[in-house]
C-alpha positions as CSV (number, residue, x, y, z in Angstrom):
1,M,-19.7,214.7,181.8
2,L,-22.3,212.5,180.8
3,D,-26.1,212.7,183.2
4,L,-26.1,210.7,186.1
5,K,-29.6,209.9,185.8
6,F,-28.9,209.1,182.3
7,I,-25.8,206.5,183.4
8,R,-28.6,205.0,186.1
9,E,-31.5,204.8,183.8
10,H,-29.7,203.6,180.6
11,P,-26.9,201.6,181.8
12,D,-27.1,198.6,179.3
13,E,-26.8,201.8,176.7
14,V,-23.4,203.2,178.4
15,R,-22.0,199.9,178.6
16,E,-23.1,199.0,174.9
17,A,-21.3,202.5,174.0
18,L,-18.1,201.6,175.4
19,V,-18.0,198.4,173.7
20,K,-18.1,200.7,170.4
21,L,-15.9,203.2,171.8
22,N,-13.3,200.9,172.7
23,D,-13.2,202.2,176.0
24,T,-13.8,200.9,179.1
25,A,-15.2,203.2,182.4
26,P,-16.2,202.7,185.9
27,I,-20.0,202.1,185.5
28,D,-20.7,199.6,188.6
29,E,-18.6,201.5,190.9
30,I,-20.7,204.7,189.3
31,L,-23.7,202.7,189.8
32,S,-23.2,201.5,193.4
33,L,-21.9,204.6,194.5
34,D,-25.4,206.4,193.0
35,T,-27.0,204.1,194.9
36,Q,-25.1,204.8,198.4
37,R,-25.6,208.4,197.4
38,R,-29.2,208.4,197.3
39,E,-30.1,206.0,200.7
40,L,-27.8,208.4,202.9
41,L,-29.8,211.1,201.5
42,A,-33.0,209.5,201.9
43,E,-32.3,208.9,205.3
44,A,-30.7,212.4,206.3
45,D,-34.1,213.8,204.5
46,A,-35.9,211.7,206.6
47,L,-34.3,212.5,209.9
48,K,-34.4,216.3,209.1
49,H,-38.1,216.2,208.7
50,R,-38.6,214.2,212.1
51,R,-36.5,216.3,214.1
52,N,-38.2,219.7,212.4
53,V,-42.1,218.3,213.1
54,V,-40.6,217.1,216.9
55,S,-38.6,220.7,217.5
56,K,-42.5,222.2,216.6
57,E,-43.8,220.0,219.0
58,I,-41.4,220.3,221.7
59,G,-41.7,224.4,221.0
60,R,-45.4,223.9,221.5
61,M,-45.2,221.8,225.1
62,K,-45.6,223.7,228.6
63,E,-43.4,220.8,229.9
64,K,-40.7,219.7,227.6
65,D,-40.5,215.7,227.4
66,Q,-36.8,215.0,228.0
67,A,-36.9,211.6,226.5
68,L,-37.5,213.2,222.8
69,I,-35.1,216.0,223.6
70,A,-32.8,213.1,224.1
71,E,-34.0,211.4,220.6
72,M,-33.9,214.7,219.3
73,R,-29.5,214.8,219.9
74,Q,-29.2,211.1,218.6
75,V,-31.4,212.0,215.8
76,G,-28.9,215.1,215.6
77,D,-25.6,212.9,215.6
78,R,-27.0,210.7,213.0
79,I,-28.2,213.6,210.5
80,K,-24.0,214.6,210.9
81,E,-23.2,211.4,210.7
82,L,-24.9,210.9,207.4
83,D,-23.4,214.0,206.1
84,S,-20.4,213.0,207.1
85,N,-20.4,209.5,205.0
86,L,-22.2,211.5,202.1
87,G,-19.1,214.1,201.3
88,P,-17.1,211.0,200.2
89,V,-19.3,209.3,198.4
90,K,-19.8,212.4,196.5
91,E,-17.0,213.6,196.0
92,E,-15.6,209.7,194.1
93,L,-18.6,209.6,192.6
94,Q,-18.3,213.0,190.9
95,R,-14.2,211.8,190.0
96,L,-15.3,208.6,188.5
97,L,-18.2,210.5,186.7
98,L,-15.3,212.2,184.7
99,L,-13.7,209.3,183.7
100,V,-16.6,208.4,181.5
101,P,-16.6,209.1,177.2
102,N,-18.6,210.8,175.9
103,M,-21.5,208.4,173.8
104,P,-21.2,208.7,170.5
105,D,-24.3,210.2,168.0
106,P,-26.3,207.5,166.7
107,S,-25.2,208.7,163.3
108,V,-21.4,207.8,164.1
109,P,-20.4,204.6,161.8
110,V,-18.9,201.5,164.1
111,G,-15.5,200.1,163.8
112,R,-12.5,199.3,165.6
113,D,-10.0,202.1,165.2
114,E,-8.8,204.7,162.4
115,S,-8.7,202.2,160.1
116,E,-12.5,201.9,159.9
117,N,-12.9,205.4,159.8
118,V,-15.2,206.7,156.3
119,L,-13.9,208.7,153.7
120,V,-16.8,211.5,153.4
121,R,-15.1,213.7,149.8
122,T,-11.6,214.0,148.6
123,V,-11.5,217.7,146.7
124,G,-8.6,218.4,144.3
125,E,-6.2,216.7,142.2
126,L,-3.1,216.0,143.4
127,R,-0.2,217.3,141.8
128,Q,2.3,215.5,139.2
129,F,5.4,215.9,139.7
130,D,8.5,216.1,137.2
131,F,10.9,215.4,139.6
132,E,10.7,214.0,142.8
133,P,9.4,215.9,145.7
134,L,11.5,216.4,148.2
135,P,10.0,216.3,152.4
136,H,9.8,219.4,154.2
137,W,12.4,218.5,156.5
138,D,14.9,218.5,153.6
139,L,13.6,221.6,152.2
140,G,13.9,223.3,155.6
141,P,17.5,223.5,156.1
142,M,17.7,223.7,152.1
143,L,16.1,227.6,152.2
144,D,17.2,228.4,156.0
145,I,13.7,228.4,156.9
146,I,13.8,226.4,159.3
147,D,16.5,225.1,162.2
148,F,15.5,222.1,164.1
149,E,19.4,221.4,165.3
150,R,19.0,224.8,167.2
151,G,15.5,223.7,168.1
152,V,16.5,220.8,169.8
153,K,19.7,222.8,171.0
154,I,17.8,225.0,172.9
155,S,14.3,222.7,173.9
156,G,15.0,219.5,173.1
157,T,13.7,216.3,170.9
158,R,10.7,217.5,169.6
159,F,11.5,221.0,168.9
160,Y,12.5,223.8,166.1
161,V,13.0,226.9,164.4
162,L,11.2,228.9,161.8
163,K,13.4,231.5,161.0
164,G,13.5,234.4,157.9
165,L,11.3,233.7,155.3
166,G,9.5,230.7,157.3
167,A,8.4,232.5,160.0
168,R,7.0,234.7,157.9
169,L,5.0,232.6,156.1
170,Q,3.8,231.1,159.4
171,R,2.7,234.5,160.8
172,A,0.9,235.5,157.3
173,A,-0.6,232.5,157.2
174,I,-2.2,232.9,160.7
175,T,-3.3,236.1,159.7
176,W,-5.2,235.5,156.8
177,M,-7.0,232.6,158.2
178,M,-8.1,234.6,160.6
179,D,-9.5,236.7,158.4
180,V,-11.3,234.7,156.2
181,H,-13.1,233.6,159.4
182,I,-13.9,236.8,160.9
183,K,-14.8,238.5,157.2
184,E,-16.5,235.9,155.4
185,Y,-18.0,233.6,158.6
186,G,-18.7,236.1,161.2
187,Y,-16.5,234.8,163.8
188,T,-15.2,237.1,167.0
189,E,-11.5,237.5,167.5
190,V,-10.3,236.2,170.8
191,Y,-7.1,236.0,172.6
192,P,-6.8,234.3,175.8
193,P,-4.4,233.6,178.3
194,F,-2.3,230.6,177.2
195,L,-2.1,229.4,180.8
196,V,-5.8,228.2,182.5
197,H,-6.3,226.9,186.2
198,G,-7.0,223.3,186.2
199,K,-10.8,223.2,186.4
200,C,-11.1,224.6,182.7
201,L,-9.1,221.3,181.7
202,V,-11.8,219.7,183.4
203,G,-14.5,221.2,181.6
204,T,-13.0,220.7,178.3
205,G,-12.6,217.2,179.3
206,N,-8.9,217.1,178.8
207,L,-8.3,216.6,183.2
208,P,-8.5,214.3,184.7
209,K,-7.7,211.9,182.1
210,F,-5.3,213.3,180.0
211,A,-3.2,214.9,182.6
212,D,0.1,213.0,181.2
213,N,0.1,215.0,177.8
214,L,0.0,218.3,179.6
215,Y,2.0,220.8,181.1
216,R,1.6,222.2,184.3
217,Y,3.3,224.6,186.6
218,E,2.5,223.5,189.7
219,P,2.8,226.2,192.6
220,D,0.1,228.5,190.9
221,D,-1.6,225.5,189.6
222,L,-1.7,226.4,185.9
223,W,-1.8,224.2,182.8
224,M,-0.5,225.3,179.6
225,I,-3.3,224.5,176.8
226,P,-3.0,222.3,174.9
227,T,-5.4,224.0,172.4
228,A,-7.5,227.7,172.2
229,E,-10.4,225.1,172.6
230,V,-9.7,225.0,176.5
231,P,-9.3,228.7,177.1
232,V,-12.6,230.0,174.5
233,T,-14.8,227.3,176.0
234,N,-14.5,228.4,179.8
235,L,-15.1,231.9,178.9
236,Y,-18.7,230.8,179.7
237,R,-17.5,228.6,183.1
238,D,-20.7,228.5,185.3
239,E,-22.5,231.1,183.4
240,I,-26.2,231.3,182.1
241,L,-26.4,233.0,178.9
242,P,-29.4,234.9,177.9
243,P,-31.7,234.5,175.0
244,G,-31.1,235.0,171.9
245,S,-27.7,235.2,172.6
246,L,-27.1,231.8,171.0
247,P,-25.5,230.8,168.5
248,I,-21.7,232.3,169.6
249,K,-18.8,231.8,167.1
250,Y,-15.2,232.7,168.5
251,V,-11.8,232.1,166.4
252,S,-8.9,232.2,168.2
253,Y,-5.2,231.5,167.7
254,T,-2.7,230.5,170.1
255,A,0.0,228.8,170.8
256,C,-0.5,225.2,171.8
257,F,1.6,222.9,174.6
258,R,1.3,219.1,174.2
259,R,3.3,216.3,176.0
260,E,3.9,214.0,172.9
261,H,4.1,210.5,173.6
262,M,5.0,208.6,170.4
263,S,6.6,205.3,169.8
264,A,10.1,205.6,169.0
265,G,10.7,206.1,165.4
266,R,7.5,207.5,165.0
267,D,6.8,211.3,163.5
268,T,10.2,212.1,165.0
269,R,11.4,213.9,162.0
270,G,9.8,217.5,160.8
271,I,7.4,219.2,162.2
272,K,4.6,216.8,162.3
273,R,4.7,216.5,165.9
274,G,5.9,219.0,168.4
275,H,5.6,220.2,171.5
276,Q,4.8,223.6,170.7
277,F,2.6,224.7,167.6
278,D,-0.1,227.7,166.7
279,K,-3.3,227.2,165.6
280,V,-6.3,228.7,164.5
281,E,-9.1,227.7,166.4
282,M,-12.9,227.8,165.9
283,V,-15.1,227.3,168.9
284,R,-19.3,227.5,168.8
285,F,-22.0,227.5,171.5
286,V,-24.7,226.9,170.1
287,E,-28.7,225.4,170.8
288,P,-29.0,221.5,171.1
289,E,-31.7,221.3,168.4
290,T,-28.7,223.1,165.8
291,S,-25.8,221.4,166.8
292,A,-25.8,219.3,163.6
293,D,-26.2,221.4,161.3
294,H,-23.4,223.8,162.8
295,L,-20.9,220.6,163.2
296,E,-21.3,220.8,159.4
297,G,-20.7,224.7,158.9
298,L,-17.5,224.1,160.8
299,V,-16.2,221.4,158.9
300,R,-17.3,223.4,156.0
301,N,-15.4,226.7,157.0
302,A,-12.2,224.3,157.6
303,E,-12.1,222.7,154.2
304,R,-12.6,226.3,152.8
305,I,-9.0,227.3,154.0
306,A,-7.5,224.7,152.2
307,E,-9.4,225.3,149.1
308,L,-8.3,228.9,149.1
309,L,-4.8,227.4,150.0
310,E,-5.5,225.6,146.3
311,I,-4.1,222.2,148.6
312,P,-6.0,218.6,147.9
313,H,-8.0,217.8,151.1
314,R,-10.2,215.0,151.8
315,V,-13.0,215.0,154.8
316,V,-13.1,212.0,157.2
317,E,-15.5,210.8,159.9
318,M,-14.1,209.3,162.6
319,C,-15.6,205.9,163.5
320,T,-16.7,204.9,166.8
321,G,-13.0,203.4,167.9
322,D,-11.3,206.4,166.7
323,L,-13.6,209.1,168.5
324,A,-12.1,211.5,170.9
325,F,-12.9,211.2,174.8
326,S,-15.4,214.7,175.0
327,A,-16.6,214.0,170.9
328,M,-20.1,212.9,169.9
329,K,-19.0,213.0,166.3
330,K,-16.3,214.1,164.9
331,Y,-14.3,214.3,161.7
332,D,-10.7,215.4,160.2
333,V,-10.3,217.3,157.6
334,E,-7.0,216.3,156.0
335,M,-4.4,218.1,153.4
336,W,-2.1,216.0,150.9
337,A,1.6,216.2,152.0
338,P,3.6,214.8,148.2
339,G,6.7,215.0,149.8
340,I,6.3,212.7,152.6
341,E,3.7,211.0,150.4
342,E,0.7,211.2,153.6
343,W,-2.4,213.0,154.4
344,L,-2.1,215.6,156.9
345,E,-4.7,216.1,159.5
346,V,-5.0,220.1,159.7
347,S,-8.0,220.4,161.4
348,S,-10.5,218.4,163.6
349,C,-14.1,219.5,163.8
350,S,-16.3,218.0,166.8
351,N,-19.0,218.0,168.6
352,F,-19.4,217.4,171.7
353,G,-23.2,217.9,172.5
354,D,-23.9,218.9,176.4
355,F,-21.0,217.2,177.8
356,Q,-18.5,219.9,178.2
357,A,-21.1,222.0,179.4
358,R,-22.2,219.4,182.0
359,R,-18.4,219.7,182.7
360,A,-18.3,223.2,183.3
361,N,-21.7,224.1,184.0
362,I,-22.5,226.3,180.5
363,R,-26.0,227.0,180.7
364,Y,-28.8,229.2,178.1
365,R,-32.3,230.6,178.8
366,P,-34.1,229.6,175.3
367,E,-37.0,232.4,176.3
368,Q,-37.7,234.7,179.3
369,G,-38.1,233.2,182.5
370,A,-37.8,229.5,180.7
371,K,-35.8,226.8,182.6
372,P,-31.8,227.0,181.7
373,R,-30.7,224.1,179.3
374,F,-26.9,222.8,178.7
375,V,-25.4,224.2,175.6
376,H,-24.2,222.4,173.2
377,T,-19.9,223.3,172.2
378,M,-18.0,222.2,169.2
379,N,-14.8,223.7,168.0
380,G,-12.6,222.5,164.8
381,S,-8.7,224.0,163.7
382,G,-9.5,226.6,161.1
383,L,-6.3,225.1,160.7
384,G,-3.4,224.0,162.5
385,L,-0.1,225.2,161.4
386,P,2.7,222.9,161.4
387,R,1.0,220.8,158.9
388,V,-0.3,223.5,157.1
389,M,3.1,224.6,156.5
390,I,4.5,221.3,155.6
391,A,1.5,220.9,152.7
392,I,2.2,224.3,151.3
393,M,6.3,223.5,151.5
394,E,5.6,220.2,149.5
395,N,3.2,220.8,147.5
396,Y,4.5,224.2,146.3
397,Q,7.7,223.5,145.3
398,Q,9.8,224.0,142.1
399,A,12.2,221.9,140.2
400,D,15.1,224.0,142.1
401,G,14.3,223.5,145.7
402,S,12.5,227.0,145.7
403,I,9.0,227.1,146.9
404,A,6.4,228.8,145.5
405,I,4.1,230.9,148.2
406,P,0.0,230.3,147.5
407,K,-1.7,233.5,146.2
408,V,-3.4,234.2,148.8
409,L,-1.0,234.9,150.9
410,H,0.2,237.4,148.8
411,P,-1.2,240.7,150.0
412,Y,0.1,239.2,153.5
413,M,3.7,238.7,152.5
414,D,4.5,242.3,150.5
415,G,3.8,240.3,147.4
416,L,6.8,238.3,147.8
417,E,6.1,235.2,145.2
418,L,9.0,232.7,145.8
419,I,11.0,231.7,148.8
420,S,14.4,230.8,147.6
421,S,17.7,229.9,148.6
422,V,18.9,233.7,147.6
423,A,15.6,235.3,149.0
């Protein structure tokens, strides 16, 4: 959430940012409601002050001034009316503020859409095949490690079943990635609930704007998480972190649930887009002065996984027109998938500044006795499993249809080096 005072004092700057973001927000309505709110508060405060002063005067009178007492009754009625009017104004103002996207960092390149994102670097050479590489949706059924038909049978479109060595390979990749982030980069492991209260999704910026993309169990107001970012970020909702506690670095494995609304025929084959998928997520809580450096560190952590898997990858910086709602700056890490001839986003690393912290009321005290400040939050996939599985299967496929297992995963597969039809 943007600071209301900032919107009030810099409305043109906010409007200019919305143009760069290719987005809209009810700025005029917010400013109008803010004016109403302040006028109601000013009148109510003035009347409350007068009531306090006059009440003391009346208390000192030997003979009570009935006219003054009657006036104070009228003042009390007006205060009740003002307080009654103030409630709906504040509620609507809060609702509208939640619809305003984050301001892009000045360093973010200006662009209309994803076509104007900026390639930062490409790492690794694309494998040259002496045979026609197959897409994962052919390799999986051939090796009996992905069952698309039964996934659809039990749950519908965009669901699939990993089985046998396919399920084991994903489990090995999850465990290995968690170990890398914990042992090499000092993250603390968190295993959070997969169901959260609606206020948690408000805190991270998923609600109210993106409710249609989420799964909900209405009787208990519980929502299935779209990413571990939601429960992990909300660990410190409505808290003030003590001096010296930052940075905090968490890594979490969870299942993720999203309602994919895609155009007919787009990404319908394979496991690239599904309503349920597994992901390893990195979340950091940091001081504002260090957040730019921490974002770069987050990207390096995500890239390291691709490097250790020996799969070509690239880093792309999002332009303003492709920036996520809550992000002030964002990078994608993409792996090359030769079977479908596509760069696949396996990690989005975003710096949210204090945007989420304001919504979730997460603060820290820089030093003992100092005034609390909002933390900066950020997150990045470390990595997302379906697309990592695609990249492994398609980059490590052999001419006979088998799939070599990346060396770093051998210990996690009990030394197994190959997935073949006879394995």
